[in-house]
Every structure is written in C-alpha cells, then in structure tokens.
N, C-alpha and C positions, 0 to 999 in steps of 0.2 A: 473662703473664710466665712464663718458664720457671723451674723450681726450680733451685737451685744444685746439689743433690745428688739422684742417683737411687740408691735402695736396691733391690737386686735379690734377690728371694727365690725360688729354685727350689723347687717343692713336688711331692713324689710320696708319696702315702699317708702324710701326716704329721699326721694329725688329732690324735694324742695330745698333741703339744706345740705345735701350730701357733698356737693362739690366744695363748699366752704369748709366743711369738716375735714375732708381729705387734704385740701390745700394747706390747712393749718398744721397738719402733721408733716407734710412735705417741706414746710418752711421752718422746721425745727433747727435750732442752733447746733444740736447734736445730730449728725447725719448717719451714725452707725446703727441703723435700724432697718427692719423690714416692716411693711404694713400689710397685714393679712386682712383683706376685705371679705368677710364671710356672708355672702348673700343668702338670705333665708327664704328663698322662693318669691322674690319680688315680682310684681306684675306691672309696675310702672316703669319709668325710665332709669331706675337705679343702676341696672346692669350696664346700660350704655354709658352712663356717666363714669362708672368704675373702669370700664374697658378703655375709655378715652384717656383717663388719667394713667392707667397702667401702660398704655402705649407710649407715654412720654416719660415714664419713670420706672426703671427696672427694680426698684425697691418694693414695688407693689406686687402682691401675690393675690390672685383672685380665686375664691373657693365658692362653689355653688352647691346648694342642696335644697331638698324639699322643705317647705315651711314647717318648722318644729318649735319655734320660740327662741328667745334670746339665749337661754342656757345651752341649748343644742348648738346654736351658731358659735357661741364662745368656745364650747368644747371642741368644735371642729378646728378652730384656730389654735387652741391650746395643744391639740394633738400634733399639729404641723409646726408649731413654734420652734425656731432654731436659736432664739435669743436666750441669754442667761436671765434676762428680766422680761416680764410680761406686763404690758400696759394696755388695759381696755380703754376704748374710746367710743363714745356714742355718735350716731350718724348725724345728729343735729347740733352738736356742740362745737366750740372753737378752742383748740389748745393754744395757749400762749407760747411764744417761741422758745422759752427756756424750760418748758415743762419736763421734757425727757432728760435734759442735762442735769437739772437740780435733783430730780428724783433718783436718777442713777447714781449721782454723787453721794446722796445720803445712804443708799443701800451699800455702796462701796465702803463707806466709812463706818457702817454699823452692821457687821456681819450677823448679829443676833436678830436683826429685824427682818421679818419675812414679807411685810407689806408696808408701804408708806403712801399716804395720800397727800392732798394739798387743799388749800382754800380755793374759793371760786367766786367769780362775779356772776350774779344771776341776770340774764337778759331775757327780753321778750322775743316774739317771733320776728320783729323788725330789727332786732339788735339793740334796742334801747336798754340802758342799764337800769335794773330795778333795785338791787342791793348787793352787798358783799356777804358771803357766807363763810364763816370761820369755824374750825373744829378744834378740840383739844390737841395739843402737839406731843407732849411727853408720853412715852409708852404707858406709864402707870395711869395717867389721866385718860388716855384713849381707851385702855382696857376697862377702866371703871365706867366710862360713858357707854361703852359697848354693851354693858349689862342691862342698860335701859333702852337703847335704840341704836340704830346704825350710825356710827360715828366716823366713817370713812366714806367719802364720796367716790363711788365706783369709777366713773369716767375720769376722775382726777387721780387715780391710783397707779402704783407700779408694784409688782410682787415678784418674788423669786419663782421662776418657771418650775423648777424641780419641786419646790414646796407645794405649789398648787397641784401639780400632777400627783404627788404622793398621797394627797388627801382625796383624790378622785375628781378634782375639778369642780365644776358647777353642778348643782343637783336640780334637775328639771321638775322634781316633785314639789318644789317650793317657788313657783312663779311669783313675782312681785317681791320676793325676799331672797333671791339666789345670791345676791351680793352680801347681805347680812349673814346668811348662813355660811358663806365662804369665809368671811372674816372671823366668825366665831370658831370655825374649825381651824383656821390658820393660827388663831391665838393659842391653840394648844401645841403649836409647833415652834413658836418664837414670839418675838415682840412685834407690836403693831404701833405705828406712829403716823403723825401728820406733819407736814411743813406749814409754817405760817404763811409762806409765799402763796399768792394767787397764781395758779397755774392753768386755770381753765375758765372759759366763759360758758356757763351752763344755761342752755336755752330752755325756757318754759313756754309751751304752746299747746293749743287744743288738740293737736293730733297725737300726743304722746300716749303710750300704753297706760300710764298711771294717772291720767288727767281727769277721769270722770268720777263723780261722786258714787255712782253705782258700783264701782270697783273698790271702794273704800273698805267694806267688810272683808273682801278677799285679801287686801293688802295687810290689814290688821291681823287676820288669822295666820297668814303666811309668816309674818314676823314673829308672832307668838309661838308658832310651831318651831321655827328655827331656834328660838331661845330654849323652848322646852326640850328639844332634841339635844341641845348642849347640856342641859340639866340632867337628862337621862344618861348621857355619857359619863357625867361626873358622879351621879348617885348610884347608877346601876352598872356602869361599865359597858353599856350597850346603847345602840342608836336605833330608834324605831322608824326613822325615815329610810325608805327603800328596803324594808324587810319583807315586803310582799303583801302586807296588810293594807286595807284602806286607811289613808293617812290620818283622817280625823278620828276614826275609831281607835287607831293605835295611840294617838296622842291622848285620847280620853282614858284609855287603859292605864297609861302612865300617870295621868292626873289622879285616877283612883288610887293607885299605889302610893303616890307622893302625899296625898291628903291623909292616907291611913297611918303615916309615920307620925309618931308623937314627938316631933321635933319642931323647933322654931323655924319659921319660913322668913327668908330675907325679904326686904321691901321690893327688890328687883324681881324675885321669884313671884311674889304676890301680884305685882304689876302685870306681868305677862300672863299669869294664870287668869287674872280678871279679864284681860283683853280677849283671851281665848273663849272664856265662858260667856262673854257678852255676845260675841259675833259668830262663833262656830255653830253650824247646824249639826248638832250631835246626832248621829244616825243610830239611835237606840229606840227601844220601845218607850212609851209614855212612862210606865212604871220605872224603867231604868233611869230615865231622865230625872224624875222627881227624887228617886232614891239616891243614885250615885251617878255622877259626882256632885250634883247640885246641892244636896242636903249637907254633905260634908263641906262643900265650898262655902255655903252660907254660914255654917257654924264657924269656920275659920275666919270668915270676913268680919263677923261680929266680934270675935275674940281678938283678932289682930288689928283690924282696921278701926275698931270702935263703932259706936252706935250709928254715927252719921254714915260711915262707909257701909256698914251692914244693911242699913235701911235702903241705901242707894242700890246695893247689890241685889237685895230682895226685889226691889222694884223692877230692875231690868231683867232679872231672871224670870220673874213672873210674866213680864211682857214677852220674853222669848218663848216661854212655854205656851202662852196663849196663841201666838201666831205661828207656831211650828208644830 
C-alpha cells in the first residue's frame, strides 16, 4: 500500500543538523508517510547519517545523485513520490510532531486547495528561539500577499503531488526562488493557504545557501523573474522561463513589451519590475541599456511612482549603468 504522504528532504553536506531533522519526521504523530532523502552529491558524513537512519526505519528511501542544486534534488524526490501529498523538508529544520497530520487534514477538508503552509518558530544554530513567523491564512489573503513576496514557507508546506507534477515540478532556472515560482504556478491550478499553527522550527545559521549578503542580488533577481514569468503567462499566454533563451535577456524582452503597453501598471507589477531593473545585469549593449528598457522604465517610474520614486529610480539606474 502506498503511503498517503511523501516527505522530501534534499541534502547537501548537511551532517551538522541532519540527524535532528530526520528524527523530527520519524517522530510525527501521523505515521502514514515515506521519507525520501535525496542526497545531492554530499561529500561530508550526510550519507552515513542517512544510511544509519534508513537501517532502522523502513519508511526512509535513499536517493543519490550528482550535485545539481536543490530543485534537482527535489524533482528526484517528486518523481519517485508515492504519496498523495508531497511535503518538502529542509536538512537543518525541525518539524513539530503534528505537522504532517494537521496539514494533511486541511488538504483533506479543502479539495480546491493545492498547497497549504504553516507558521514557524525561528531558531539559531544552537536551537535558541529567536521569534515566531506567521503568514496570512485565508486563500484570498495568501494569494494577495504572494503578488508581493513569497508568502508560504517552503519547508513548512504540503502540496498535492499530482498538481506539482502537472506543472512540471521545480524549475532549476530560478535558484533562490524555486519555491516562490512553484507557488505562483500552483496558484493557477487552485487555492493556496496557510495554517495559523506553528508546524516547524526554522533554523537560521551561517552555512545556509541564502545566508550571505553577496547572494542578495541573485535572490532579488530570481524572485522578480519568477513574478515576471507569472505576469507573462497572464498577459501574453506564454512563459519565457525555459524557452531556450538566456533568462535575463528573455525577461528584459518581456519588460520591453510590457512597458510599451499604454496601460496602467499595478503596484505589485511595478514593485517587481523595479527590483529587476535595480539588480539584474542586463546583457545588452550600452545603447540598448540606455534606450530600452531603462528609458521607458524611468518614464513610467516618474509617472506612476511620483517625483520621489522617479528620482530614486534615476539614481540607482545611473549607478547601475556606471558600474556595468
């Protein structure tokens, strides 16, 4: 008999906290699950830890592959998942005992919901509590918040496996924003929601992929591109992610098109457009940079954002052009 839930844990050199993360899943109040540990080419002791736990619990499935990044590892697990529901879990977090039970119960009771998340307690590398993190709960509120930023915590989520597969799973072209991109695409298939319950202890520490300031521009650009690709699907009925073109150039082509339309732009659209224009290294000639899309963007910034926003936009675009 297939388990109801597949928990997917991508692992890369996570030996420091891995045993605690695995044990928190094995201690769930709901035991009708499989835990797929997708090792992404670890070179530390992660594989040995996973093998030791698998030797004591038949619910654990080990998958090994060359290092390809978190989306690749998650897609390996998604391809093998036997559960009706798919719950991602990070290698350094701690799931509270009722996490799987309460999320599965919500999906059972809300057939139109394709993904549900939960609240979390933020802890440091020693396990000390820093703060609680809550998100909007009702589908309408979550969808509205998602237009500005990621509003579902990925390792505290559970989704319908078939829905995630139908949209193609995670997209490796958007590292740092593969979860935000997935939620935006799932929103086109059904409702998205959050539980008010705290279901996870989310660990923040220096060894995480998204912890360094140097990676901030890449994170911002990836999130903006995820949103702009959603906008492209809505406006043009096509998605420029994965169409074979260099991603930033493809996004810039869409921005050229979008700015050429004589229509009002929503505040959310402008927010993501501004973030892209500030951080993305547009791979165009100097003339192209000055002419399009920057000139059109600055004009829209003054008209829609007002003088203060327009001056600010001009300042950072000028800085970008000087240093690129």
